[in-house]
N, CA and C atoms as an extended XYZ file, in Angstrom:
357
Properties=species:S:1:pos:R:3:atomname:S:1:resname:S:1:resid:I:1 pbc="F F F"
N         8.788       -1.901       18.734 N   MET     1
C         7.889       -0.706       18.637 CA  MET     1
C         8.514       -0.039       17.089 C   MET     1
N         8.800       -0.761       16.349 N   TRP     2
C         9.080       -0.456       14.965 CA  TRP     2
C         7.912       -1.046       14.059 C   TRP     2
N         7.504       -2.182       15.176 N   LEU     3
C         6.675       -2.733       14.178 CA  LEU     3
C         5.397       -2.854       13.971 C   LEU     3
N         4.745       -1.689       15.566 N   PHE     4
C         3.776       -0.810       15.994 CA  PHE     4
C         4.192        0.309       14.918 C   PHE     4
N         4.927        0.842       14.483 N   ILE     5
C         5.311        2.092       13.794 CA  ILE     5
C         4.546        1.661       12.224 C   ILE     5
N         5.169        0.456       11.579 N   ALA     6
C         4.508       -0.107       10.693 CA  ALA     6
C         3.617       -0.131       10.416 C   ALA     6
N         2.770       -0.554       11.340 N   SER     7
C         1.077       -0.778       11.510 CA  SER     7
C         0.556        0.719       11.332 C   SER     7
N         0.905        1.911       12.042 N   GLY     8
C         0.413        2.865       12.516 CA  GLY     8
C         0.776        3.666       11.032 C   GLY     8
N         2.268        3.345       10.243 N   LEU     9
C         2.110        3.595        8.853 CA  LEU     9
C         0.840        2.999        7.645 C   LEU     9
N         1.144        1.988        8.188 N   SER    10
C         0.094        1.274        6.712 CA  SER    10
C        -1.402        1.492        7.524 C   SER    10
N        -1.754        2.122        8.737 N   ALA    11
C        -2.888        2.334        8.782 CA  ALA    11
C        -3.202        3.675        8.408 C   ALA    11
N        -2.708        4.357        7.933 N   LEU    12
C        -2.900        6.023        7.563 CA  LEU    12
C        -2.351        5.979        5.855 C   LEU    12
N        -1.756        4.833        5.661 N   THR    13
C        -1.777        4.614        4.625 CA  THR    13
C        -2.948        4.289        3.949 C   THR    13
N        -3.809        3.335        4.580 N   LEU    14
C        -4.760        3.203        4.024 CA  LEU    14
C        -6.082        4.353        4.420 C   LEU    14
N        -5.790        5.006        4.702 N   LEU    15
C        -6.893        6.392        4.703 CA  LEU    15
C        -6.543        6.853        3.775 C   LEU    15
N        -5.207        7.536        3.270 N   VAL    16
C        -4.661        8.651        1.906 CA  VAL    16
C        -4.984        7.720        1.084 C   VAL    16
N        -5.352        6.427        1.267 N   HIS    17
C        -5.338        5.688       -0.085 CA  HIS    17
C        -7.286        5.676       -0.155 C   HIS    17
N        -7.674        5.364        0.894 N   VAL    18
C        -9.314        5.442        0.442 CA  VAL    18
C        -9.848        6.699        0.420 C   VAL    18
N        -9.150        7.643        1.402 N   ILE    19
C        -9.755        9.073        1.007 CA  ILE    19
C        -9.429       10.268       -0.194 C   ILE    19
N        -7.854       10.232       -0.467 N   ALA    20
C        -7.338       10.669       -1.654 CA  ALA    20
C        -7.550       10.107       -3.068 C   ALA    20
N        -7.247        8.490       -2.833 N   GLY    21
C        -7.697        7.737       -3.984 CA  GLY    21
C        -8.792        7.818       -4.240 C   GLY    21
N        -9.481        7.650       -3.465 N   GLY    22
C       -11.047        7.497       -3.974 CA  GLY    22
C       -11.492        8.545       -4.448 C   GLY    22
N       -11.059        9.477       -4.333 N   ARG    23
C       -10.953       10.558       -5.112 CA  ARG    23
C       -10.428       11.186       -6.312 C   ARG    23
N        -8.916       10.929       -6.375 N   SER    24
C        -8.162       10.923       -7.914 CA  SER    24
C        -7.794        9.837       -8.919 C   SER    24
N        -8.414        8.774       -8.141 N   VAL    25
C        -8.395        7.450       -8.841 CA  VAL    25
C        -9.422        6.437       -8.830 C   VAL    25
N       -10.444        6.206       -7.595 N   ALA    26
C       -11.743        5.495       -7.854 CA  ALA    26
C       -12.638        6.210       -8.699 C   ALA    26
N       -12.931        7.731       -7.777 N   ARG    27
C       -13.719        8.192       -9.372 CA  ARG    27
C       -13.840        8.159      -10.671 C   ARG    27
N       -12.786        8.451      -10.724 N   PRO    28
C       -12.582        9.027      -12.669 CA  PRO    28
C       -12.780        7.978      -13.015 C   PRO    28
N       -12.808        6.333      -12.854 N   VAL    29
C       -12.145        5.118      -12.927 CA  VAL    29
C       -13.915        5.197      -13.464 C   VAL    29
N       -14.189        5.062      -12.672 N   LEU    30
C       -15.917        4.849      -12.433 CA  LEU    30
C       -16.521        5.936      -13.475 C   LEU    30
N       -16.225        6.894      -13.119 N   GLU    31
C       -16.485        7.825      -14.621 CA  GLU    31
C       -16.313        7.631      -15.694 C   GLU    31
N       -15.454        7.118      -16.017 N   SER    32
C       -14.510        7.617      -17.446 CA  SER    32
C       -15.706        6.783      -18.207 C   SER    32
N       -15.211        6.533      -19.795 N   GLU    33
C       -16.214        6.603      -20.554 CA  GLU    33
C       -15.423        4.609      -21.250 C   GLU    33
N       -14.346        4.065      -19.934 N   LEU    34
C       -14.167        2.798      -20.235 CA  LEU    34
C       -15.399        2.013      -20.678 C   LEU    34
N       -15.122        1.037      -21.221 N   SER    35
C       -15.746       -0.162      -21.340 CA  SER    35
C       -16.126       -0.974      -19.530 C   SER    35
N       -17.181       -1.830      -19.800 N   ALA    36
C       -17.613       -2.412      -18.234 CA  ALA    36
C       -16.252       -3.279      -18.016 C   ALA    36
N       -15.472       -4.312      -18.981 N   GLU    37
C       -14.572       -5.000      -18.197 CA  GLU    37
C       -13.669       -4.304      -18.071 C   GLU    37
N       -12.596       -3.161      -18.438 N   PRO    38
C       -11.211       -2.919      -17.903 CA  PRO    38
C       -12.299       -1.636      -16.202 C   PRO    38
N       -13.250       -0.711      -16.480 N   LYS    39
C       -13.428       -0.350      -15.758 CA  LYS    39
C       -13.593       -0.690      -13.875 C   LYS    39
N       -14.979       -2.178      -14.605 N   TYR    40
C       -15.193       -2.095      -12.926 CA  TYR    40
C       -13.907       -3.069      -12.115 C   TYR    40
N       -13.208       -3.927      -13.400 N   ALA    41
C       -11.818       -4.399      -13.187 CA  ALA    41
C       -10.930       -3.514      -12.591 C   ALA    41
N       -10.750       -2.638      -12.769 N   SER    42
C        -9.459       -1.574      -12.288 CA  SER    42
C       -10.186       -1.352      -10.820 C   SER    42
N       -11.483       -0.789      -10.565 N   TYR    43
C       -12.423       -0.357       -9.876 CA  TYR    43
C       -12.080       -1.555       -8.438 C   TYR    43
N       -12.127       -3.149       -8.885 N   TYR    44
C       -11.570       -4.170       -7.934 CA  TYR    44
C       -10.651       -4.091       -7.697 C   TYR    44
N        -9.750       -3.825       -8.307 N   CYS    45
C        -7.993       -3.639       -7.746 CA  CYS    45
C        -7.890       -2.815       -7.514 C   CYS    45
N        -8.661       -1.555       -7.259 N   TRP    46
C        -8.532       -0.339       -6.715 CA  TRP    46
C        -9.152       -0.778       -4.616 C   TRP    46
N       -10.166       -1.875       -5.025 N   HIS    47
C       -10.370       -2.064       -3.317 CA  HIS    47
C       -10.003       -3.449       -2.846 C   HIS    47
N        -9.282       -4.250       -3.783 N   MET    48
C        -7.825       -4.858       -3.902 CA  MET    48
C        -6.745       -4.546       -2.742 C   MET    48
N        -6.179       -3.063       -3.383 N   VAL    49
C        -5.152       -3.004       -2.994 CA  VAL    49
C        -5.541       -2.627       -1.013 C   VAL    49
N        -7.257       -1.633       -1.801 N   SER    50
C        -7.237       -1.583       -0.160 CA  SER    50
C        -7.142       -2.384        1.331 C   SER    50
N        -7.716       -3.692        0.815 N   ILE    51
C        -7.974       -5.076        1.913 CA  ILE    51
C        -6.374       -5.365        1.898 C   ILE    51
N        -5.441       -5.226        1.132 N   VAL    52
C        -3.608       -5.306        1.516 CA  VAL    52
C        -3.296       -4.574        2.305 C   VAL    52
N        -3.304       -3.676        1.945 N   ILE    53
C        -3.169       -2.479        2.899 CA  ILE    53
C        -3.661       -2.156        4.432 C   ILE    53
N        -4.548       -3.090        4.794 N   ALA    54
C        -5.824       -2.882        6.137 CA  ALA    54
C        -4.864       -4.300        6.552 C   ALA    54
N        -5.026       -5.465        6.120 N   PHE    55
C        -3.686       -7.243        6.041 CA  PHE    55
C        -2.095       -6.685        6.441 C   PHE    55
N        -1.343       -5.225        6.119 N   MET    56
C        -0.778       -5.042        6.419 CA  MET    56
C        -0.059       -4.465        7.858 C   MET    56
N        -0.848       -3.771        8.295 N   ALA    57
C        -1.653       -2.466        9.015 CA  ALA    57
C        -1.818       -3.988       10.436 C   ALA    57
N        -2.605       -4.800       10.156 N   LEU    58
C        -2.412       -6.091       11.204 CA  LEU    58
C        -1.536       -6.604       11.218 C   LEU    58
N        -0.865       -7.347        9.893 N   ALA    59
C         0.575       -8.559        9.878 CA  ALA    59
C         1.669       -7.537       10.967 C   ALA    59
N         1.606       -6.539       10.889 N   PHE    60
C         2.490       -5.480       11.521 CA  PHE    60
C         2.037       -5.816       13.049 C   PHE    60
N         0.524       -5.463       13.157 N   ALA    61
C         0.494       -5.246       14.662 CA  ALA    61
C         0.235       -6.387       15.832 C   ALA    61
N        -0.237       -7.460       15.256 N   LEU    62
C        -0.416       -8.653       16.043 CA  LEU    62
C         1.209       -9.249       16.288 C   LEU    62
N         1.983       -9.440       15.511 N   PRO    63
C         3.445      -10.135       15.902 CA  PRO    63
C         3.694       -8.742       16.801 C   PRO    63
N         3.411       -7.572       17.257 N   ALA    64
C         3.764       -6.787       18.079 CA  ALA    64
C         3.443       -6.885       19.568 C   ALA    64
N         2.375       -7.715       19.483 N   LEU    65
C         1.290       -7.962       20.460 CA  LEU    65
C         2.067       -9.369       21.410 C   LEU    65
N         2.936      -10.020       19.700 N   SER    66
C         3.054      -11.263       20.284 CA  SER    66
C         2.027      -11.885       20.452 C   SER    66
N         0.735      -11.394       19.323 N   LEU    67
C        -0.309      -12.027       19.153 CA  LEU    67
C        -0.197      -13.363       18.206 C   LEU    67
N         0.635      -13.084       17.227 N   ALA    68
C         0.870      -14.181       15.898 CA  ALA    68
C         2.322      -13.868       15.751 C   ALA    68
N         2.421      -14.960       14.859 N   SER    69
C         3.671      -15.467       13.993 CA  SER    69
C         4.812      -13.983       13.412 C   SER    69
N         5.671      -14.091       13.447 N   ILE    70
C         6.522      -13.202       13.020 CA  ILE    70
C         6.983      -12.998       11.528 C   ILE    70
N         6.146      -14.351       11.110 N   ASP    71
C         6.066      -14.491       10.098 CA  ASP    71
C         5.190      -13.644        9.094 C   ASP    71
N         4.062      -12.989        9.384 N   LEU    72
C         2.917      -12.319        8.859 CA  LEU    72
C         3.567      -10.636        9.067 C   LEU    72
N         4.883      -10.105        9.950 N   ALA    73
C         5.638       -8.676        9.786 CA  ALA    73
C         6.222       -9.284        8.634 C   ALA    73
N         6.972       -9.950        7.995 N   TRP    74
C         7.786      -10.134        6.995 CA  TRP    74
C         7.162      -10.196        5.672 C   TRP    74
N         5.959      -10.827        5.915 N   ALA    75
C         5.036      -10.658        4.725 CA  ALA    75
C         4.402       -9.462        4.236 C   ALA    75
N         4.037       -8.218        5.158 N   ALA    76
C         3.741       -7.292        5.089 CA  ALA    76
C         4.968       -5.947        5.011 C   ALA    76
N         6.009       -6.936        5.414 N   THR    77
C         7.419       -5.523        5.262 CA  THR    77
C         7.303       -5.866        3.268 C   THR    77
N         7.865       -7.315        2.864 N   LEU    78
C         8.166       -7.409        1.858 CA  LEU    78
C         7.343       -7.031        1.142 C   LEU    78
N         5.750       -7.099        1.149 N   LEU    79
C         4.849       -6.028       -0.487 CA  LEU    79
C         5.285       -4.802        0.050 C   LEU    79
N         5.076       -4.273        1.133 N   ALA    80
C         5.538       -2.220        1.456 CA  ALA    80
C         6.452       -2.327        0.217 C   ALA    80
N         8.111       -3.309        0.921 N   PHE    81
C         8.352       -3.275       -0.203 CA  PHE    81
C         8.916       -3.008       -1.639 C   PHE    81
N         7.802       -4.051       -2.078 N   LEU    82
C         7.870       -4.454       -3.409 CA  LEU    82
C         6.615       -3.376       -3.865 C   LEU    82
N         5.859       -2.906       -3.403 N   PHE    83
C         5.401       -1.689       -3.781 CA  PHE    83
C         6.120       -0.591       -4.243 C   PHE    83
N         6.564       -0.143       -3.086 N   ALA    84
C         7.655        0.895       -2.900 CA  ALA    84
C         8.502        1.066       -4.272 C   ALA    84
N         9.250       -0.505       -4.788 N   VAL    85
C        10.162       -0.551       -6.020 CA  VAL    85
C         9.263       -0.403       -7.319 C   VAL    85
N         7.853       -1.348       -7.551 N   TRP    86
C         7.251       -1.424       -8.606 CA  TRP    86
C         6.847        0.540       -8.960 C   TRP    86
N         6.446        0.933       -7.886 N   SER    87
C         5.812        2.157       -7.870 CA  SER    87
C         7.193        2.924       -8.774 C   SER    87
N         8.400        3.507       -7.761 N   LEU    88
C         9.724        4.170       -8.273 CA  LEU    88
C         9.766        3.551      -10.412 C   LEU    88
N         9.871        2.022      -10.065 N   ALA    89
C        10.386        1.376      -11.312 CA  ALA    89
C         9.179        1.739      -12.318 C   ALA    89
N         7.658        1.891      -11.918 N   LEU    90
C         6.621        2.609      -13.594 CA  LEU    90
C         6.949        3.706      -13.730 C   LEU    90
N         7.294        5.092      -12.480 N   THR    91
C         7.563        5.790      -12.588 CA  THR    91
C         8.749        5.993      -13.515 C   THR    91
N         9.915        5.681      -13.400 N   VAL    92
C        11.103        5.509      -14.149 CA  VAL    92
C        10.484        5.533      -15.408 C   VAL    92
N         9.742        4.259      -15.456 N   TRP    93
C         9.207        3.222      -17.162 CA  TRP    93
C         9.146        4.201      -17.507 C   TRP    93
N         8.054        4.569      -17.408 N   LYS    94
C         6.683        6.100      -17.755 CA  LYS    94
C         6.996        6.899      -17.875 C   LYS    94
N         8.738        7.548      -17.428 N   ARG    95
C         8.908        8.523      -17.245 CA  ARG    95
C         7.562        9.801      -16.946 C   ARG    95
N         7.420        9.191      -15.448 N   GLN    96
C         6.216       10.129      -14.905 CA  GLN    96
C         7.505       10.901      -14.044 C   GLN    96
N         6.522       12.039      -13.670 N   ARG    97
C         7.812       12.823      -12.442 CA  ARG    97
C         7.262       12.152      -10.855 C   ARG    97
N         8.600       11.824       -9.895 N   PHE    98
C         8.111       10.870       -8.924 CA  PHE    98
C         6.930       10.944       -8.457 C   PHE    98
N         6.550       12.510       -8.178 N   ILE    99
C         5.213       12.905       -7.701 CA  ILE    99
C         3.803       12.836       -8.078 C   ILE    99
N         3.625       12.542       -9.725 N   THR   100
C         2.755       12.011      -10.082 CA  THR   100
C         2.500       10.360       -9.570 C   THR   100
N         3.004        9.359       -9.727 N   LEU   101
C         3.162        8.484       -8.777 CA  LEU   101
C         3.705        8.236       -6.910 C   LEU   101
N         2.843        8.400       -6.401 N   PRO   102
C         3.966        9.026       -5.429 CA  PRO   102
C         3.402        7.934       -4.144 C   PRO   102
N         3.030        7.028       -4.395 N   GLN   103
C         2.834        5.440       -3.650 CA  GLN   103
C         4.036        5.125       -3.394 C   GLN   103
N         5.463        5.209       -3.435 N   TRP   104
C         6.526        4.610       -2.949 CA  TRP   104
C         6.903        5.612       -1.649 C   TRP   104
N         5.841        7.258       -1.732 N   LEU   105
C         6.513        7.533       -0.782 CA  LEU   105
C         5.999        6.930        0.764 C   LEU   105
N         4.455        6.648        0.064 N   LEU   106
C         3.699        5.831        1.896 CA  LEU   106
C         4.190        4.713        1.779 C   LEU   106
N         5.151        4.010        0.698 N   PHE   107
C         5.353        2.246        1.093 CA  PHE   107
C         6.489        1.744        1.657 C   PHE   107
N         7.703        2.820        1.192 N   LEU   108
C         9.043        2.813        1.412 CA  LEU   108
C         9.265        3.224        3.421 C   LEU   108
N         8.517        4.030        3.175 N   PRO   109
C         8.510        4.256        5.191 CA  PRO   109
C         8.054        2.826        5.826 C   PRO   109
N         7.274        2.419        5.891 N   ILE   110
C         6.397        1.411        5.883 CA  ILE   110
C         7.334        0.355        5.975 C   ILE   110
N         8.042       -0.229        4.707 N   ALA   111
C         9.037       -1.375        4.177 CA  ALA   111
C        10.410       -1.048        5.390 C   ALA   111
N        10.389        0.010        5.933 N   VAL   112
C        11.859        0.639        6.738 CA  VAL   112
C        11.411        0.098        7.746 C   VAL   112
N        10.223        0.485        8.261 N   ALA   113
C        10.171        0.356        9.704 CA  ALA   113
C         9.670       -1.030        9.954 C   ALA   113
N         9.372       -1.868        8.842 N   GLY   114
C         9.074       -3.268        9.506 CA  GLY   114
C        10.568       -4.256        8.922 C   GLY   114
N        10.748       -3.539        8.584 N   PHE   115
C        12.840       -3.992        8.489 CA  PHE   115
C        13.407       -4.267        9.994 C   PHE   115
N        12.935       -2.511       10.199 N   LEU   116
C        13.595       -2.251       11.501 CA  LEU   116
C        12.932       -3.196       12.740 C   LEU   116
N        12.142       -3.028       12.446 N   GLY   117
C        11.357       -3.734       13.128 CA  GLY   117
C        11.892       -5.837       13.611 C   GLY   117
N        12.390       -5.823       12.192 N   LEU   118
C        12.262       -7.393       11.963 CA  LEU   118
C        13.673       -7.573       12.598 C   LEU   118
N        14.097       -6.229       13.182 N   GLN   119
C        16.062       -7.116       13.398 CA  GLN   119
C        16.292       -7.299       15.038 C   GLN   119
């Protein structure tokens, strides 16, 4: 059950990333005065994150359905945990408000659900 929850949370995070992140991150990057290299490298990275989150949803769902190795769920759990930690670390390091970089709020529940599903 917990792996299904982690998969659903990952899918929900993907939607938030694509819809809200598209408006608040991807579009402003493309409309910025940055030169081509940092502009399109940032846009490329934004899409890489989309791909990774989609992979995470699948990496939790397949083992939950007994269609793949539990190693996939371990990898997705580790990614979610590291994404949450990096979001929190960056927030503290750059002295931002926790709501300015809220990615940790999305990835921490995924990591917890994944970890519980691996028990």
